[in-house]
C-alpha positions in Angstrom: 154.8 290.4 170.6 155.2 287.0 172.2 158.4 287.8 174.1 158.1 290.9 176.3 160.8 292.5 178.5 159.0 291.2 181.6 159.1 287.7 180.3 162.8 288.0 179.5 163.6 289.3 183.0 161.6 286.3 184.4 163.8 283.9 182.4 167.0 285.5 183.5 165.9 285.8 187.1 164.9 282.1 187.2 167.8 280.6 185.3 170.5 283.3 185.6 172.1 285.1 188.5 169.7 288.0 188.5 167.0 289.7 186.3 169.6 292.1 184.8 172.3 289.5 184.2 171.5 288.8 180.5 174.9 287.4 179.7 174.6 284.2 181.8 174.8 281.1 179.8 171.8 279.4 181.6 169.6 282.4 181.0 170.5 282.6 177.3 169.8 278.9 176.8 166.4 279.2 178.6 165.5 282.1 176.3 166.6 280.3 173.2 164.6 277.2 174.3 161.4 279.4 174.7 162.0 281.0 171.3 162.6 277.6 169.6 159.4 276.2 171.1 157.5 279.2 169.8 158.9 279.0 166.3 158.3 275.2 166.2 154.6 275.8 166.9 154.5 278.5 164.2 156.1 276.2 161.6 153.5 273.5 162.4 150.8 275.8 161.1 152.9 277.5 158.4 154.9 274.8 156.7 156.2 276.9 153.8 157.6 279.7 155.9 161.2 279.2 155.0 162.7 282.3 156.6 161.3 281.2 159.9 162.6 277.7 159.3 166.1 279.1 158.7 166.0 281.3 161.8 164.9 278.2 163.8 167.9 276.2 162.6 170.2 279.1 163.5 168.7 279.3 167.0 169.1 275.6 167.5 172.7 275.8 166.5 173.4 278.7 168.9 171.7 276.9 171.7 173.8 273.8 170.9 177.0 275.7 171.0 176.1 277.3 174.3 175.2 273.9 175.7 178.5 272.5 174.6 180.3 275.4 176.2 178.5 274.9 179.5 179.2 271.2 179.4 182.9 271.8 179.0 183.0 274.4 181.8 180.7 272.9 184.5 179.1 269.5 183.9 176.8 269.9 187.0 175.3 273.2 185.9 174.8 271.6 182.4 173.0 268.6 183.9 170.7 270.6 186.1 169.8 273.0 183.2 169.1 270.0 180.9 166.8 268.6 183.6 165.0 271.9 184.3 164.3 272.7 180.6 163.6 269.1 179.5 166.2 269.2 176.8 167.7 266.0 175.5 170.9 265.8 173.5 
């Protein structure tokens, strides 16, 4: 599998408060960004995989809602996360 538990812990350790803090908004957004990049590469090769396309759109929506939440709560954390992950609105 492309996303192991060690890789998840690495994302949460880097962007969240700790490796076990899976509820942090920054960690979830980083994880979603990694999954979105992986699914995008898959869809470039398999254009007619509509179930993957649907799950990609759902992930993008989830990430967007979390980014909006973070933007409302703390604009500085939002800006630093956008810069770290190279996400543009």
